[in-house]
C-alpha positions in Angstrom: 12.5 -28.1 19.9 12.2 -24.3 20.5 15.1 -22.4 18.5 16.7 -19.5 19.9 17.1 -17.8 17.3 19.1 -14.6 19.1 21.9 -17.3 20.2 22.2 -19.0 16.8 22.8 -15.6 15.3 25.5 -14.7 17.9 26.8 -17.7 16.7 27.0 -17.4 13.1 28.5 -13.8 13.8 31.4 -15.9 16.0 31.5 -18.3 12.7 31.6 -15.7 10.6 34.3 -13.6 12.5 36.7 -17.0 13.2 36.2 -17.9 9.4 37.5 -14.5 8.4 40.1 -14.7 10.8 41.6 -18.0 9.6 41.4 -16.8 6.1 43.3 -13.4 6.9 46.0 -15.6 8.9 46.3 -18.7 5.9 46.8 -15.3 3.4 49.2 -13.9 5.7 51.2 -17.2 5.9 50.8 -17.6 1.9 52.4 -14.1 1.5 55.6 -14.6 4.1 55.7 -18.3 2.0 56.1 -16.5 -1.3 58.3 -13.6 0.0 60.8 -16.5 1.1 60.5 -18.0 -2.3 60.8 -15.4 -4.2 64.2 -14.2 -2.3 65.5 -18.1 -2.4 64.7 -17.4 -6.2 67.0 -14.2 -6.3 69.5 -16.9 -5.0 71.3 -13.5 -3.3 72.3 -12.2 -6.5 69.2 -9.8 -6.2 70.4 -6.0 -5.9 69.4 -4.5 -2.4 66.7 -2.2 -4.3 65.0 -5.8 -5.2 65.1 -7.1 -2.2 64.0 -3.7 -0.4 61.2 -3.1 -2.5 60.1 -6.9 -2.6 60.1 -6.7 1.2 57.8 -3.6 1.2 55.4 -5.1 -1.4 55.0 -8.0 1.5 54.4 -5.6 4.2 51.8 -3.3 2.2 50.0 -7.1 1.7 50.2 -8.2 5.0 48.9 -4.7 6.3 45.9 -4.4 3.9 44.6 -7.8 5.5 44.0 -5.9 8.5 44.4 -8.8 11.0 44.0 -6.4 14.0 40.9 -5.7 13.1 39.9 -8.9 12.3 40.9 -10.0 15.7 38.9 -7.3 17.2 35.9 -8.4 15.7 36.4 -11.7 16.6 37.1 -10.6 20.1 33.7 -8.8 20.2 31.7 -11.6 18.5 32.9 -14.2 21.0 32.2 -11.7 24.0 28.9 -11.3 22.4 28.1 -14.8 22.0 29.3 -15.6 25.7 26.9 -12.9 27.2 23.8 -14.4 25.4 24.1 -17.9 25.9 25.1 -16.8 29.9 21.9 -14.9 30.0 19.9 -17.2 28.3 21.6 -20.2 30.6 20.4 -18.0 33.6 16.7 -17.4 32.5 16.4 -21.0 31.2 17.8 -22.4 34.7 16.3 -19.9 37.2 12.6 -19.2 37.5 12.9 -16.4 40.0 12.7 -13.3 38.2 14.3 -11.0 40.9 17.5 -14.1 41.1 18.0 -14.0 37.3 18.2 -10.1 36.9 20.3 -9.8 40.1 22.6 -12.6 38.3 22.4 -11.3 34.8 22.9 -7.7 36.0 26.3 -9.2 37.7 27.3 -10.9 34.2 26.7 -8.0 32.2 27.4 -4.7 34.3 30.2 -3.0 36.4 29.3 -1.6 40.1 29.7 2.6 38.4 27.4 1.5 35.7 24.9 0.3 37.7 24.5 3.9 39.7 23.8 6.0 36.6 21.8 3.5 34.8 19.8 0.8 37.2 16.2 1.8 36.4 16.5 1.1 32.7 19.0 -2.3 33.0 16.4 -3.8 35.6 13.3 -2.8 33.6 14.8 -4.3 30.6 16.7 -7.3 31.9 13.1 -7.9 33.6 11.4 -7.6 30.0 14.2 -10.1 28.6 13.4 -12.4 31.3 9.6 -12.0 31.0 10.1 -12.7 27.2 12.2 -15.3 26.9 10.4 -17.2 29.7 7.3 -17.2 27.6 9.2 -17.9 24.8 11.3 -21.2 26.4 7.7 -22.4 28.3 4.9 -20.6 26.4 5.0 -20.6 23.0 7.9 -19.9 20.7 6.1 -17.9 18.4 7.2 -14.9 16.6 5.7 -12.4 19.0 7.6 -13.5 21.9 10.3 -14.0 19.8 10.7 -10.6 18.7 10.1 -9.3 22.4 13.2 -11.7 23.4 15.2 -9.6 20.4 13.9 -6.3 21.0 14.3 -6.7 25.4 18.1 -7.9 24.3 18.6 -5.2 21.8 17.5 -2.8 24.7 20.4 -4.4 27.1 22.6 -4.3 24.2 22.2 -0.7 23.6 22.5 0.2 27.3 25.9 -1.6 26.8 27.2 0.9 23.8 25.7 3.7 25.9 28.6 2.8 28.2 31.2 2.6 25.9 31.2 -1.0 25.6 31.8 -2.8 22.4 29.1 -5.7 21.9 
């Protein structure tokens, strides 16, 4: 069975991001629970300064979790996995290189991005199609895997140059 390392790596990145979000959300709930328990223990007898200090401590700990950044990381990993998977699916299911390139272009790029970068985009997508077809149908060698990775990295480079997070 041929292994698609690029997809596996994108999935692993998604798993890591998901686990980081899940852990931070668990930590957030634990902080909230601990805060509520400490407030209960004070049983209304605590001075307002203590409660304000306790609230500030909780909020600082919550901010240190940097949950928003983790959500952004997860979103980027999800998008990358989806784009890699969809591109692999297109190459795997459509033999015609022109149709493959056209579909992946439509998947990855917006019309205004194409006007400025069409030659580089199409060149790299043709290389991706060729190398992935070779890997899938001819030889799942390290050389073909490297060619798939390099061509995909060039595509991601174009997306990043356009300001896209992937």
